[in-house]
C-alpha positions as CSV (number, residue, x, y, z in Angstrom):
1,M,-152.2,125.3,103.7
2,R,-154.9,127.6,102.4
3,A,-153.8,131.0,101.0
4,E,-156.0,134.0,100.3
5,R,-155.5,137.5,99.0
6,I,-156.4,140.1,101.5
7,E,-156.1,143.7,100.4
8,G,-153.2,143.0,98.1
9,E,-151.2,140.8,100.5
10,L,-150.9,137.1,100.5
11,W,-152.4,135.8,103.7
12,Q,-152.0,132.2,105.0
13,A,-154.3,130.7,107.6
14,P,-152.5,129.6,110.7
15,P,-152.1,125.8,111.0
16,T,-154.5,125.7,114.0
17,A,-157.3,127.2,111.8
18,L,-157.1,124.2,109.5
19,T,-156.9,121.3,112.0
20,T,-159.2,121.2,115.0
21,P,-158.8,118.3,117.4
22,S,-162.0,116.5,118.0
23,I,-161.0,115.2,121.5
24,P,-159.2,117.3,124.0
25,R,-155.8,115.7,124.8
26,P,-154.3,117.2,127.9
27,C,-151.6,114.6,128.1
28,Y,-150.1,115.7,124.7
29,N,-149.5,119.3,125.8
30,P,-146.0,120.2,124.5
31,A,-145.3,122.5,127.5
32,M,-145.5,119.5,129.8
33,P,-143.1,116.6,129.9
34,F,-144.4,113.6,128.1
35,N,-146.5,111.4,130.5
36,R,-146.4,107.8,129.2
37,A,-148.9,106.5,131.7
38,Q,-151.5,109.2,130.9
39,A,-150.9,108.8,127.1
40,R,-151.3,105.0,127.5
41,Q,-154.7,105.4,129.2
42,A,-155.8,107.8,126.4
43,I,-154.7,105.3,123.7
44,E,-156.5,102.4,125.5
45,H,-159.6,104.6,125.7
46,R,-159.4,105.4,122.0
47,N,-158.8,101.7,121.2
48,R,-162.0,100.8,123.1
49,L,-163.9,103.4,121.0
50,R,-162.3,102.1,117.8
51,A,-163.2,98.5,118.8
52,S,-166.8,99.4,119.5
53,A,-166.9,101.1,116.0
54,H,-165.4,97.9,114.4
55,L,-162.3,99.7,113.4
56,P,-158.8,98.3,113.8
57,V,-157.1,99.1,117.1
58,L,-153.8,100.9,117.4
59,D,-150.6,99.3,118.5
60,I,-150.1,100.9,121.9
61,E,-146.3,101.0,121.9
62,A,-146.1,102.3,118.3
63,E,-148.6,105.0,119.2
64,L,-146.7,106.0,122.3
65,I,-143.5,106.4,120.3
66,R,-145.4,108.5,117.7
67,L,-147.0,110.7,120.3
68,E,-143.6,111.2,122.1
69,Q,-142.1,112.2,118.8
70,V,-144.9,114.7,118.1
71,Q,-144.4,116.2,121.5
72,R,-140.7,116.6,121.0
73,E,-141.1,118.1,117.5
74,T,-143.7,120.6,118.9
75,A,-141.4,121.5,121.8
76,F,-138.5,122.1,119.2
77,E,-140.8,124.3,117.1
78,R,-141.7,126.4,120.1
79,F,-138.0,126.7,121.0
80,V,-137.2,127.9,117.5
81,D,-140.1,130.3,117.4
82,S,-139.2,131.9,120.7
83,S,-135.5,132.1,120.0
84,E,-134.0,135.5,119.2
85,L,-130.8,133.6,118.2
86,Y,-132.7,132.0,115.3
87,C,-134.0,135.3,114.0
88,R,-130.5,137.0,114.3
89,T,-128.8,134.0,112.7
90,M,-131.2,134.0,109.7
91,R,-130.8,137.7,109.2
92,R,-127.1,137.5,109.3
93,G,-127.0,134.4,107.0
94,V,-129.2,136.1,104.5
95,Y,-127.1,139.3,104.6
96,R,-123.8,137.3,104.1
97,K,-125.3,135.3,101.2
98,R,-126.5,138.4,99.5
99,T,-123.2,140.3,99.9
100,R,-121.2,137.4,98.6
101,D,-123.4,136.7,95.5
102,N,-124.1,140.3,94.6
103,G,-127.7,140.1,95.7
104,N,-128.4,136.8,93.9
105,F,-130.4,134.9,96.5
106,N,-133.0,132.4,95.4
107,S,-135.4,130.1,97.2
108,I,-133.0,127.1,97.1
109,D,-130.4,129.2,98.8
110,G,-132.9,130.2,101.4
111,M,-134.0,126.6,102.1
112,A,-130.3,125.5,102.4
113,L,-129.6,128.3,104.8
114,Q,-132.7,127.6,106.9
115,A,-131.9,123.8,107.0
116,C,-128.3,124.6,108.2
117,I,-129.6,127.0,110.9
118,R,-132.3,124.6,112.1
119,R,-129.7,121.8,112.4
120,M,-127.6,124.2,114.6
121,M,-130.7,125.0,116.7
122,A,-131.5,121.2,117.0
123,K,-128.1,120.6,118.5
124,R,-128.6,123.4,120.9
125,F,-132.1,122.1,121.8
126,D,-130.7,118.6,122.4
127,R,-128.2,120.1,124.9
128,L,-131.0,121.6,127.0
């Protein structure tokens, strides 16, 4: 991810600014449930284009599995980003860690805390 200094603050470009899809893919919209038939048609279309360009074609089943996983991960990220519970839990976890260790809180502690909370959120997401 590209980082720049803007007026004394560290600014990071949003992920969408760095990757721009070349082909619109409505069947991969994370807000919609995954549509295997529509995704299969898109993969077959891409395979025809790849074959005409003398590139190796994609395995349809493997690509379907990959696209379904991408859709699920994107849905989970949106769930976490929109969750007030995640924000409250992170604030509370950081507060508890700082009070227990006399303010000694480093990046490794932060990553461990974040991983623990994301695991808890993943279990909650799976129950939905």
